[in-house]
N, C-alpha and C positions, 0 to 999 in steps of 0.2 A: 576755122573760126575760133577766136580766143574765148575762153570760158568767162571772160569779163565783158565781152561784147553783149550788147542788149539788142533784142529783135524789136523793131518798131511795130506799132499796132497794125499797119497795113500788111506788112510782111507776115505778121503773126496769123492773120486771117488766111492767107495763102498757105502758110505752113500747116495750119490746123487742117485745112481741106486735104492737103497731100497726105498727112499722117492718117487721117480718117479713111482716105481711099486705100492706103496700104493695109490698114486693119481690115477693111471690107474684103480685100483680096485674100487675106489670111483666114478670115472667119470660117469658111466652109471646112477647112482642114481641122480647125479646133472643134467645130461642131460635130464633125465625124467621130471625134474621140469623147464626146459628151461635155465639151467645154465651150467657152466663149471668151471674148476680150473686149474691153471698153477703154476708151481714152479718158483719163481722169484730169490731166493737166499738162500744159506745156509752159515751162518757165520762160521768162524773157532772156534767159541765158542759154536756151536750147536744150533743156533737159525735159524729156518726155516721160510722163508717168502713166502707166496703164494698169488695169486690173484684170487678172485672169479669173474666170468664173467656172463654176461647175467642176467637172473632173480635172480641169487644167489647174485649178487653184491649189490642189495638194498633190499633184502628180510628181513622181520622182524625176520625171524628165522635164519639169517646168523650167529649170535653169537653162537647159540646153535649148528648149523651145524659145526662151527669151533671147538668148545670145545668137543662135544660129538661124532662128526664124524671124521673130518679131523685130529685133534690133537691126538685123540685116535688111529686112524689107523696108523698114522706115528710113534707114540711112540711104538706101538706094534711091528713094524718091525725094529725100530731104537731107542732103549731105551736111547742111548746117546744124543738124541735131548732133549734140556732143555726147549724149548719154540717154539710154532708155532704162527706166526702172520699173519693176513690178511692185505695186503696192499690195499689201495684204489686208 
């Protein structure tokens, strides 16, 4: 998907559901370490923004968690996502 392509509203609903489902699957692992994650936004260009909470928000491993865990899980169920960002 091109970074200039826009996701239509119907597809955005399906995309949001898939991303939320991926986060739900990850949540137990984050909670086990005293953290959590929430979906903040999905842009119409396919950029997903999430927030790490609790121990995950300031963990030294949070960058690896984002790349190897969160981004990978989201892109597995939603390949049209071009980027996953953690908001602080």
